[in-house]
C-alpha positions as a Markdown table, in Angstrom:
| # | Residue | x | y | z |
|---|---|---|---|---|
| 1 | Met | 0.0 | 0.2 | 0.3 |
| 2 | Asn | 2.8 | 2.8 | 0.8 |
| 3 | Arg | 4.8 | 1.6 | -2.4 |
| 4 | Leu | 1.6 | 2.3 | -4.0 |
| 5 | Leu | 1.0 | 5.7 | -2.8 |
| 6 | Leu | 5.0 | 6.2 | -3.5 |
| 7 | Leu | 4.5 | 5.7 | -7.0 |
| 8 | Arg | 1.9 | 7.9 | -7.8 |
| 9 | Arg | 3.4 | 10.8 | -5.7 |
| 10 | Ile | 6.8 | 10.2 | -8.0 |
| 11 | Leu | 4.2 | 10.2 | -11.3 |
| 12 | Lys | 2.3 | 13.3 | -9.9 |
| 13 | Thr | 6.1 | 15.1 | -9.6 |
| 14 | Gly | 7.2 | 14.2 | -13.4 |
| 15 | Asp | 3.8 | 15.5 | -14.7 |
| 16 | Glu | 4.8 | 18.7 | -12.9 |
| 17 | Arg | 8.2 | 19.2 | -13.8 |
| 18 | Gly | 7.3 | 18.2 | -17.6 |
| 19 | Thr | 4.5 | 20.4 | -17.9 |
| 20 | Val | 7.2 | 23.7 | -16.3 |
| 21 | Leu | 9.4 | 22.3 | -18.6 |
| 22 | Val | 7.1 | 22.3 | -22.1 |
| 23 | Ala | 5.9 | 26.1 | -20.6 |
| 24 | Gly | 9.4 | 27.1 | -20.5 |
| 25 | Leu | 10.3 | 26.2 | -24.0 |
| 26 | Leu | 7.4 | 27.5 | -25.4 |
| 27 | Val | 8.1 | 30.4 | -23.5 |
| 28 | Ile | 11.7 | 30.8 | -25.1 |
| 29 | Val | 10.1 | 29.6 | -28.6 |
| 30 | Leu | 8.0 | 33.1 | -28.3 |
| 31 | Leu | 10.7 | 35.1 | -27.2 |
| 32 | Thr | 12.7 | 34.0 | -30.3 |
| 33 | Ile | 9.9 | 34.6 | -32.2 |
| 34 | Leu | 9.4 | 38.1 | -30.9 |
| 35 | Ser | 13.0 | 39.0 | -31.4 |
| 36 | Leu | 13.3 | 37.6 | -34.6 |
| 37 | Ala | 10.1 | 40.2 | -35.4 |
| 38 | Gly | 11.9 | 42.7 | -33.9 |
| 39 | Met | 15.1 | 42.6 | -35.8 |
| 40 | Met | 13.4 | 41.9 | -39.6 |
| 41 | Asn | 11.3 | 45.4 | -38.2 |
| 42 | Thr | 14.4 | 47.1 | -37.8 |
| 43 | Gly | 16.4 | 45.9 | -40.8 |
| 44 | Thr | 12.9 | 47.1 | -42.8 |
| 45 | Glu | 13.2 | 50.3 | -41.1 |
| 46 | Leu | 16.7 | 51.0 | -41.7 |
| 47 | Lys | 15.7 | 50.2 | -45.5 |
| 48 | Ile | 13.2 | 52.4 | -45.6 |
| 49 | Ser | 15.3 | 55.3 | -43.7 |
| 50 | Ala | 18.0 | 54.8 | -46.1 |
| 51 | Asn | 15.8 | 54.6 | -49.3 |
| 52 | Asp | 14.1 | 57.8 | -48.0 |
| 53 | Gln | 17.8 | 59.3 | -47.2 |
| 54 | Ser | 18.5 | 58.6 | -50.9 |
| 55 | Ala | 15.8 | 59.8 | -52.3 |
| 56 | Lys | 15.9 | 63.2 | -50.6 |
| 57 | Glu | 19.8 | 63.5 | -51.8 |
| 58 | Ala | 18.8 | 62.9 | -55.2 |
| 59 | Phe | 16.1 | 65.4 | -54.7 |
| 60 | Tyr | 18.3 | 68.2 | -53.4 |
| 61 | Ala | 21.2 | 67.1 | -56.1 |
| 62 | Ala | 18.0 | 68.0 | -58.5 |
| 63 | Glu | 17.0 | 71.1 | -57.0 |
| 64 | Ala | 21.1 | 72.0 | -57.6 |
| 65 | Gly | 20.6 | 71.4 | -61.1 |
| 66 | Val | 17.5 | 73.3 | -61.5 |
| 67 | Glu | 18.9 | 76.9 | -59.8 |
| 68 | Asp | 22.7 | 76.1 | -61.2 |
| 69 | Ala | 20.7 | 76.3 | -64.9 |
| 70 | Arg | 18.1 | 79.2 | -63.4 |
| 71 | Phe | 21.2 | 81.3 | -62.5 |
| 72 | Arg | 22.8 | 81.2 | -65.5 |
| 73 | Leu | 20.3 | 81.7 | -67.9 |
| 74 | Gln | 19.9 | 85.1 | -66.3 |
| 75 | Ala | 21.6 | 88.4 | -68.5 |
| 76 | Ser | 23.6 | 88.9 | -65.3 |
| 77 | Ala | 25.7 | 85.7 | -65.8 |
| 78 | Ser | 26.6 | 86.4 | -69.8 |
| 79 | Ala | 30.0 | 88.3 | -68.1 |
| 80 | Ser | 31.6 | 85.0 | -67.4 |
| 81 | Glu | 32.1 | 81.6 | -69.2 |
| 82 | Ile | 29.3 | 79.9 | -67.1 |
| 83 | Tyr | 26.3 | 82.0 | -68.9 |
| 84 | Ile | 24.0 | 79.9 | -70.5 |
| 85 | Pro | 22.6 | 81.7 | -73.5 |
| 86 | Asp | 18.9 | 81.5 | -75.3 |
| 87 | Asn | 21.1 | 81.6 | -78.4 |
| 88 | Gln | 18.2 | 80.3 | -81.1 |
| 89 | Pro | 15.1 | 82.6 | -79.1 |
| 90 | Asn | 13.1 | 81.6 | -82.2 |
| 91 | Asn | 13.8 | 77.7 | -82.8 |
| 92 | Ala | 11.2 | 75.5 | -81.5 |
| 93 | Ser | 13.9 | 72.4 | -81.2 |
| 94 | Trp | 16.4 | 74.8 | -79.3 |
| 95 | Thr | 17.7 | 72.6 | -76.2 |
| 96 | Ala | 20.4 | 73.5 | -73.6 |
| 97 | Phe | 21.9 | 70.3 | -71.3 |
| 98 | Val | 24.0 | 70.6 | -68.5 |
| 99 | Gly | 25.9 | 67.8 | -67.1 |
| 100 | Thr | 28.6 | 65.0 | -68.4 |
| 101 | Thr | 28.2 | 64.2 | -72.2 |
| 102 | Gln | 27.0 | 60.5 | -70.5 |
| 103 | Arg | 24.1 | 62.2 | -68.5 |
| 104 | Ala | 23.6 | 64.7 | -71.6 |
| 105 | Gln | 23.1 | 61.8 | -74.3 |
| 106 | Gln | 20.7 | 59.6 | -72.0 |
| 107 | Lys | 18.7 | 63.0 | -72.4 |
| 108 | Leu | 18.6 | 62.6 | -76.5 |
| 109 | Tyr | 21.7 | 65.2 | -76.5 |
| 110 | Asp | 23.3 | 64.7 | -79.9 |
| 111 | Ser | 25.9 | 66.7 | -80.8 |
| 112 | Gly | 25.5 | 66.8 | -84.3 |
| 113 | Asn | 22.1 | 68.5 | -84.2 |
| 114 | Ser | 23.0 | 72.5 | -84.8 |
| 115 | Ser | 19.5 | 72.7 | -82.1 |
| 116 | His | 21.5 | 71.3 | -79.1 |
| 117 | Tyr | 23.8 | 73.1 | -76.8 |
| 118 | Arg | 26.1 | 70.8 | -73.9 |
| 119 | Tyr | 27.6 | 73.2 | -71.1 |
| 120 | Asp | 29.4 | 71.3 | -68.0 |
| 121 | Lys | 28.0 | 71.9 | -64.2 |
| 122 | Leu | 29.3 | 74.3 | -62.2 |
| 123 | Asn | 32.3 | 73.5 | -60.8 |
| 124 | Tyr | 31.2 | 74.5 | -57.0 |
| 125 | Thr | 29.3 | 71.3 | -56.4 |
| 126 | Asn | 30.2 | 67.2 | -56.8 |
| 127 | Leu | 26.3 | 66.8 | -57.0 |
| 128 | Asp | 25.5 | 64.1 | -59.9 |
| 129 | Tyr | 22.7 | 65.7 | -62.3 |
| 130 | Val | 21.7 | 66.4 | -65.8 |
| 131 | Val | 19.6 | 69.6 | -67.0 |
| 132 | Thr | 17.9 | 69.5 | -69.7 |
| 133 | Ile | 16.8 | 73.3 | -70.6 |
| 134 | Thr | 13.6 | 73.6 | -73.5 |
| 135 | His | 11.4 | 76.5 | -74.8 |
| 136 | Lys | 8.1 | 76.3 | -73.8 |
| 137 | Leu | 5.2 | 75.8 | -76.3 |
| 138 | Asn | 1.9 | 75.9 | -77.0 |
| 139 | Ser | -0.2 | 73.2 | -78.8 |
| 140 | Ser | 0.6 | 74.9 | -81.8 |
| 141 | Tyr | 4.1 | 74.5 | -81.3 |
| 142 | Gln | 4.8 | 78.3 | -80.6 |
| 143 | Ile | 7.3 | 79.4 | -78.3 |
| 144 | Leu | 5.7 | 80.8 | -75.4 |
| 145 | Lys | 6.8 | 84.5 | -74.0 |
| 146 | Trp | 6.1 | 85.9 | -70.1 |
| 147 | Gly | 5.4 | 90.1 | -71.0 |
| 148 | Asp | 2.7 | 92.4 | -70.9 |
| 149 | Ser | 0.7 | 92.0 | -74.5 |
| 150 | Asn | -2.1 | 93.6 | -73.6 |
| 151 | Asn | -0.4 | 96.7 | -71.9 |
| 152 | Asp | -1.8 | 96.6 | -68.2 |
| 153 | Gly | 1.4 | 96.1 | -66.6 |
| 154 | Lys | 0.9 | 92.8 | -66.1 |
| 155 | Ala | 2.8 | 90.1 | -67.8 |
| 156 | Glu | 1.1 | 86.6 | -68.8 |
| 157 | Glu | 1.9 | 84.0 | -71.1 |
| 158 | Asn | 1.3 | 84.9 | -74.9 |
| 159 | Thr | 3.2 | 84.2 | -78.1 |
| 160 | Thr | 4.3 | 88.2 | -79.3 |
| 161 | Val | 5.2 | 90.0 | -76.5 |
| 162 | Gly | 8.2 | 89.6 | -73.0 |
| 163 | Asn | 10.9 | 87.5 | -73.1 |
| 164 | Asn | 11.0 | 83.3 | -73.6 |
| 165 | Ile | 9.6 | 80.8 | -71.2 |
| 166 | Phe | 12.0 | 78.0 | -70.2 |
| 167 | Val | 11.0 | 74.8 | -68.9 |
| 168 | Ile | 13.7 | 73.9 | -66.8 |
| 169 | Thr | 13.9 | 69.4 | -66.4 |
| 170 | Ser | 16.5 | 68.1 | -63.7 |
| 171 | Glu | 17.3 | 64.5 | -62.7 |
| 172 | Gly | 19.5 | 64.2 | -59.6 |
| 173 | Tyr | 21.4 | 60.8 | -58.8 |
| 174 | Thr | 23.0 | 59.2 | -55.4 |
| 175 | Pro | 25.5 | 56.6 | -55.4 |
| 176 | Thr | 23.0 | 54.2 | -53.9 |
| 177 | Gly | 21.0 | 54.9 | -57.5 |
| 178 | Ala | 18.3 | 56.7 | -56.8 |
| 179 | Val | 16.9 | 58.8 | -59.4 |
| 180 | Lys | 14.4 | 62.3 | -58.9 |
| 181 | Pro | 13.5 | 64.7 | -61.3 |
| 182 | Val | 11.9 | 68.3 | -60.8 |
| 183 | Arg | 11.0 | 70.8 | -63.0 |
| 184 | Ile | 10.0 | 74.2 | -63.6 |
| 185 | Glu | 9.0 | 77.0 | -65.6 |
| 186 | Cys | 10.7 | 80.6 | -65.8 |
| 187 | Ala | 11.3 | 82.9 | -67.6 |
| 188 | Pro | 13.7 | 86.6 | -67.2 |
| 189 | Ala | 11.7 | 89.7 | -66.1 |
| 190 | Pro | 10.1 | 91.4 | -69.0 |
| 191 | Pro | 10.6 | 95.2 | -69.2 |
| 192 | Ile | 8.4 | 97.1 | -67.6 |
| 193 | Thr | 5.4 | 98.0 | -69.6 |
| 194 | Thr | 6.3 | 102.5 | -70.7 |
| 195 | Pro | 4.3 | 103.4 | -73.6 |
| 196 | Ala | 5.3 | 106.4 | -73.5 |
| 197 | Ala | 8.4 | 108.9 | -71.8 |
| 198 | Phe | 5.5 | 109.9 | -69.4 |
| 199 | Tyr | 2.3 | 108.1 | -68.6 |
| 200 | Thr | -0.3 | 109.1 | -66.3 |
| 201 | Lys | -4.2 | 108.9 | -65.4 |
| 202 | Glu | -4.8 | 112.0 | -64.6 |
| 203 | Arg | -4.7 | 115.9 | -66.2 |
| 204 | Thr | -1.4 | 116.9 | -66.6 |
| 205 | Arg | -0.2 | 120.2 | -66.7 |
| 206 | Ile | 3.9 | 121.5 | -68.0 |
| 207 | Gln | 5.0 | 124.7 | -67.5 |
| 208 | Gly | 8.8 | 126.5 | -68.3 |
| 209 | Ala | 10.5 | 127.2 | -71.0 |
| 210 | Ser | 13.0 | 124.5 | -70.6 |
| 211 | Thr | 10.5 | 122.1 | -69.8 |
| 212 | Arg | 11.1 | 118.9 | -72.0 |
| 213 | Val | 9.1 | 115.4 | -72.4 |
| 214 | Ile | 10.8 | 113.5 | -75.2 |
| 215 | Gly | 9.4 | 110.5 | -76.6 |
| 216 | Ile | 12.4 | 110.2 | -79.3 |
| 217 | Asp | 14.1 | 106.7 | -78.3 |
| 218 | Gly | 17.5 | 108.4 | -77.3 |
| 219 | Cys | 19.3 | 104.7 | -76.7 |
| 220 | Gly | 17.7 | 103.0 | -80.0 |
| 221 | Thr | 15.4 | 102.8 | -82.3 |
| 222 | Ser | 11.8 | 102.4 | -80.3 |
| 223 | Ser | 10.6 | 105.7 | -80.4 |
| 224 | Val | 7.0 | 106.5 | -78.2 |
| 225 | Pro | 4.8 | 109.1 | -77.5 |
| 226 | Gly | 5.9 | 111.9 | -75.1 |
| 227 | Ile | 3.0 | 111.5 | -72.9 |
| 228 | Val | 0.4 | 109.0 | -72.7 |
| 229 | Thr | -2.6 | 110.3 | -70.4 |
| 230 | Lys | -6.1 | 109.1 | -69.6 |
| 231 | Ala | -6.9 | 112.7 | -69.5 |
| 232 | Thr | -5.5 | 115.7 | -70.7 |
| 233 | Val | -2.4 | 117.6 | -71.3 |
| 234 | Asp | -2.2 | 121.8 | -70.7 |
| 235 | Lys | 0.8 | 123.4 | -72.1 |
| 236 | Val | 1.6 | 126.7 | -70.6 |
| 237 | Pro | 2.7 | 128.6 | -72.8 |
| 238 | Asp | 0.7 | 127.0 | -75.6 |
| 239 | Asn | 2.8 | 128.5 | -77.9 |
| 240 | Lys | 5.8 | 125.8 | -77.0 |
| 241 | Pro | 4.7 | 122.6 | -79.3 |
| 242 | Glu | 8.8 | 121.3 | -78.4 |
| 243 | Met | 8.0 | 121.0 | -74.9 |
| 244 | Val | 6.4 | 117.3 | -75.9 |
| 245 | Thr | 7.8 | 115.4 | -78.8 |
| 246 | Gly | 7.7 | 112.4 | -79.7 |
| 247 | Ser | 6.5 | 109.3 | -82.5 |
| 248 | Pro | 4.2 | 108.2 | -83.7 |
| 249 | Val | 2.3 | 111.3 | -82.1 |
| 250 | Asp | 3.4 | 113.5 | -79.0 |
| 251 | Ile | 0.6 | 113.2 | -76.6 |
| 252 | Val | -1.9 | 110.9 | -76.5 |
| 253 | Pro | -4.8 | 112.4 | -74.3 |
| 254 | Asn | -7.7 | 110.4 | -73.6 |
| 255 | Ser | -6.2 | 106.9 | -73.8 |
| 256 | Pro | -8.0 | 103.9 | -72.6 |
| 257 | Met | -4.8 | 102.2 | -71.8 |
| 258 | Asp | -5.0 | 101.7 | -68.3 |
| 259 | Ile | -1.6 | 100.2 | -66.6 |
| 260 | Asp | -1.9 | 98.9 | -63.2 |
| 261 | Val | 1.4 | 100.8 | -61.3 |
| 262 | Gln | 0.5 | 99.8 | -57.6 |
| 263 | Ser | 0.4 | 96.0 | -59.4 |
| 264 | Met | 4.3 | 96.8 | -61.0 |
| 265 | Val | 5.3 | 98.4 | -57.7 |
| 266 | Asn | 4.4 | 95.0 | -55.5 |
| 267 | Asn | 6.0 | 93.1 | -58.0 |
| 268 | Leu | 9.3 | 94.9 | -57.9 |
| 269 | Lys | 9.7 | 95.7 | -54.8 |
| 270 | Lys | 11.0 | 92.6 | -53.4 |
| 271 | Tyr | 14.0 | 93.3 | -54.9 |
| 272 | Gln | 14.9 | 96.2 | -53.6 |
| 273 | Asn | 18.3 | 97.0 | -52.1 |
| 274 | Tyr | 17.2 | 100.6 | -50.3 |
| 275 | Ser | 14.4 | 100.7 | -48.7 |
| 276 | Tyr | 12.3 | 103.7 | -46.7 |
| 277 | Asp | 9.1 | 103.6 | -45.0 |
| 278 | Val | 8.2 | 107.3 | -44.7 |
| 279 | Asn | 4.9 | 109.1 | -43.1 |
| 280 | Ser | 6.2 | 111.6 | -45.5 |
| 281 | Gly | 9.2 | 113.7 | -45.8 |
| 282 | Ser | 11.9 | 115.2 | -47.3 |
| 283 | Phe | 15.0 | 113.7 | -48.7 |
| 284 | Ser | 18.5 | 115.7 | -49.6 |
| 285 | Gly | 21.4 | 114.7 | -51.1 |
| 286 | Met | 20.6 | 110.9 | -51.7 |
| 287 | Asn | 22.9 | 109.1 | -54.1 |
| 288 | Trp | 21.6 | 105.7 | -55.5 |
| 289 | Gly | 23.8 | 106.1 | -58.2 |
| 290 | Ser | 25.3 | 108.8 | -60.4 |
| 291 | Pro | 23.7 | 109.6 | -63.9 |
| 292 | Ser | 27.3 | 110.8 | -66.6 |
| 293 | Ala | 25.1 | 113.7 | -68.2 |
| 294 | Gly | 25.3 | 113.8 | -72.3 |
| 295 | Ala | 26.2 | 116.5 | -74.4 |
| 296 | Thr | 22.8 | 118.6 | -74.2 |
| 297 | Gln | 20.2 | 119.0 | -71.5 |
| 298 | Gln | 18.1 | 117.3 | -73.9 |
| 299 | Asp | 20.7 | 114.2 | -74.7 |
| 300 | Pro | 20.0 | 110.7 | -72.7 |
| 301 | Thr | 22.7 | 110.5 | -69.2 |
| 302 | Ser | 24.2 | 106.7 | -69.1 |
| 303 | Cys | 25.0 | 104.9 | -65.9 |
| 304 | Ser | 26.0 | 101.2 | -65.1 |
| 305 | Ala | 24.3 | 100.7 | -61.7 |
| 306 | His | 21.3 | 98.8 | -60.9 |
| 307 | Asn | 19.5 | 99.8 | -58.0 |
| 308 | Ile | 16.2 | 99.4 | -56.9 |
| 309 | Val | 14.6 | 102.1 | -54.1 |
| 310 | Tyr | 11.3 | 101.4 | -52.4 |
| 311 | Phe | 9.5 | 104.1 | -50.7 |
| 312 | Asn | 6.6 | 103.1 | -48.7 |
| 313 | Thr | 4.9 | 106.5 | -48.2 |
| 314 | His | 1.7 | 104.8 | -46.3 |
| 315 | Asn | -0.1 | 107.0 | -49.3 |
| 316 | Thr | 1.0 | 110.3 | -48.4 |
| 317 | Tyr | 4.3 | 111.9 | -50.4 |
| 318 | Val | 7.9 | 112.2 | -50.1 |
| 319 | Arg | 10.0 | 114.7 | -51.8 |
| 320 | Leu | 13.7 | 114.2 | -53.4 |
| 321 | Gln | 15.5 | 117.3 | -53.2 |
| 322 | Gly | 19.2 | 119.0 | -53.5 |
| 323 | Gly | 21.1 | 117.2 | -55.7 |
| 324 | Ser | 19.3 | 113.5 | -55.3 |
| 325 | Ser | 20.7 | 111.4 | -58.2 |
| 326 | Gly | 20.2 | 107.5 | -58.5 |
| 327 | Cys | 20.3 | 104.2 | -61.7 |
| 328 | Gly | 17.8 | 101.9 | -61.7 |
| 329 | Leu | 14.4 | 101.5 | -60.4 |
| 330 | Leu | 12.6 | 104.4 | -57.8 |
| 331 | Leu | 9.4 | 102.7 | -56.5 |
| 332 | Val | 7.2 | 105.1 | -54.6 |
| 333 | Asp | 3.9 | 103.9 | -52.7 |
| 334 | Gly | 2.3 | 106.9 | -52.6 |
| 335 | Asp | 3.0 | 110.4 | -54.2 |
| 336 | Leu | 6.3 | 111.6 | -55.4 |
| 337 | Ala | 7.3 | 115.4 | -55.4 |
| 338 | Val | 10.9 | 116.1 | -57.1 |
| 339 | His | 12.3 | 120.0 | -56.3 |
| 340 | Gly | 15.6 | 120.9 | -56.9 |
| 341 | Gly | 18.5 | 119.2 | -58.6 |
| 342 | Phe | 17.7 | 115.5 | -59.6 |
| 343 | Gln | 18.5 | 112.9 | -62.1 |
| 344 | Trp | 17.5 | 109.6 | -62.5 |
| 345 | Tyr | 18.5 | 107.0 | -65.1 |
| 346 | Gly | 16.0 | 104.3 | -65.3 |
| 347 | Val | 12.1 | 104.0 | -64.7 |
| 348 | Ile | 10.4 | 105.9 | -61.9 |
| 349 | Leu | 7.0 | 104.1 | -60.8 |
| 350 | Ala | 4.6 | 106.3 | -58.7 |
| 351 | Thr | 1.5 | 104.9 | -57.1 |
| 352 | Gly | 0.4 | 108.1 | -56.8 |
| 353 | Ser | 0.7 | 112.0 | -58.2 |
| 354 | Leu | 4.1 | 113.4 | -59.4 |
| 355 | Thr | 5.2 | 116.9 | -59.1 |
| 356 | Phe | 8.4 | 118.5 | -60.7 |
| 357 | Thr | 8.6 | 122.0 | -59.2 |
| 358 | Gly | 11.6 | 124.4 | -58.2 |
| 359 | Gly | 14.9 | 125.1 | -59.9 |
| 360 | Gly | 17.6 | 123.3 | -60.6 |
| 361 | Glu | 18.3 | 121.1 | -63.4 |
| 362 | Lys | 15.8 | 117.6 | -63.2 |
| 363 | Asn | 17.0 | 114.9 | -65.9 |
| 364 | Val | 15.3 | 111.4 | -66.2 |
| 365 | Thr | 16.6 | 109.2 | -68.7 |
| 366 | Gly | 14.3 | 106.4 | -68.9 |
| 367 | Ala | 10.7 | 106.7 | -68.4 |
| 368 | Ile | 7.7 | 107.6 | -65.4 |
| 369 | Leu | 5.0 | 106.3 | -64.8 |
| 370 | Ala | 2.4 | 107.8 | -62.0 |
| 371 | Gly | -1.1 | 105.8 | -61.2 |
| 372 | Gly | -2.9 | 108.2 | -58.7 |
| 373 | Thr | -5.7 | 109.9 | -59.2 |
| 374 | Ala | -4.7 | 113.6 | -58.7 |
| 375 | Ala | -3.1 | 115.8 | -60.7 |
| 376 | Val | 0.3 | 115.8 | -62.5 |
| 377 | Asp | 2.3 | 119.0 | -62.5 |
| 378 | Leu | 5.2 | 119.3 | -64.5 |
| 379 | Val | 6.0 | 123.3 | -63.3 |
| 380 | Ala | 10.2 | 124.1 | -63.8 |
| 381 | Gly | 13.1 | 125.0 | -65.7 |
| 382 | Asn | 15.5 | 122.8 | -67.0 |
| 383 | Ala | 13.3 | 119.8 | -66.4 |
| 384 | Asn | 14.1 | 116.9 | -68.9 |
| 385 | Ile | 12.0 | 113.2 | -69.2 |
| 386 | Ile | 13.9 | 111.5 | -71.9 |
| 387 | Tyr | 12.4 | 108.1 | -73.4 |
| 388 | Cys | 15.4 | 105.7 | -73.5 |
| 389 | Ser | 15.1 | 101.6 | -73.8 |
| 390 | Thr | 18.2 | 100.4 | -72.9 |
| 391 | Ala | 17.8 | 102.2 | -69.1 |
| 392 | Ile | 14.4 | 101.0 | -69.4 |
| 393 | Arg | 15.3 | 97.3 | -70.2 |
| 394 | Gln | 18.7 | 97.1 | -67.9 |
| 395 | Pro | 16.8 | 97.4 | -64.3 |
| 396 | Thr | 15.0 | 94.3 | -65.1 |
| 397 | Asp | 17.4 | 92.2 | -67.3 |
| 398 | Asn | 19.7 | 92.1 | -63.9 |
| 399 | Leu | 17.2 | 90.4 | -62.1 |
| 400 | Pro | 16.5 | 86.5 | -60.9 |
| 401 | Leu | 14.3 | 84.2 | -63.5 |
| 402 | Val | 10.9 | 84.6 | -62.0 |
| 403 | Thr | 9.9 | 80.6 | -61.4 |
| 404 | Leu | 6.2 | 80.7 | -63.1 |
| 405 | Arg | 5.3 | 76.8 | -62.0 |
| 406 | Trp | 7.4 | 73.8 | -60.2 |
| 407 | Ala | 6.9 | 70.6 | -59.8 |
| 408 | Glu | 8.3 | 67.2 | -58.5 |
| 409 | Ile | 7.8 | 64.5 | -61.1 |
| 410 | Phe | 6.9 | 61.3 | -59.9 |
| 411 | Gly | 6.9 | 57.6 | -61.5 |
């Protein structure tokens, strides 16, 4: 009897130990599975992270290619070997490539094609990319331009006026094999809309025996009227017809042309390199460039500086006097009064009215546009507004290309 009980106890103890062993083995197996799953998940995350890093590196390389091309297409790069000229502006098949010959050939570069041009990448970067530059075309394969075709002061896509729109496609590469393309559409900033030596929306009064508004192009062959206005022009004395000259006519009164001067100022002021925030005030002896005088008072000046001066007058006025001068763009949010000696080479845009008063020479080579609702007075001696196509074009020639569209290409 005692032996039977002892046997039962031994068997029971063995069962319990077996159960514990099996449970222990199951726990070890479960931990092993979880560890393997964790390792596999970590490996997957590392691969995803590495792929994401490679994709970003390829994207940054593509972006660098876009900026390389965009910078080298602007006119300010023309003095160096890095410039990429649009040397066939009327050729819909013109294509420029930036990158190694091998990379360019992958993008169908053909050295025997007279419409194809290849340029090396800039030396400052070791990023791997290739860029293709073409003209933007419409459905009829006409080259599209960025310019003001309807003379309202706002640029738009068209086929007749402005600068060619470029399509820049850049593809970036990494050593791991990642590839990323990016595309932008951009264009050189168009020339400022200047239908006359002086454009105004309100009645204009000209007084003074030595006051001249000259629309005959002093720097080229693009002559315009002396004055275009939505209102009328009064000349005092009226027997001085040479006060305003131009081509094909001297004055265009009651013009329907409605240029948005405020929009023009808004678009250009972001490029300012001189800025003044004033409620109203006078500025004397300011120097934003020194125009060189022409042979006579009625000849255009010249200047190599390209400044952009912006005055925010909070809809009041600013007065420039006492020998102030400058070259480039003068942008005034509000009314502009010019008193005494004043010289400017370029374009003056005032969203308000304009007044020329007082003695001393006041010469503007380029053009003036006043977009305010108050009357304009040119009441002075030795005052000259001389139209000059070069002075109008140069300030925008040196601006960065305008990016019209940007896209990251997938697939």
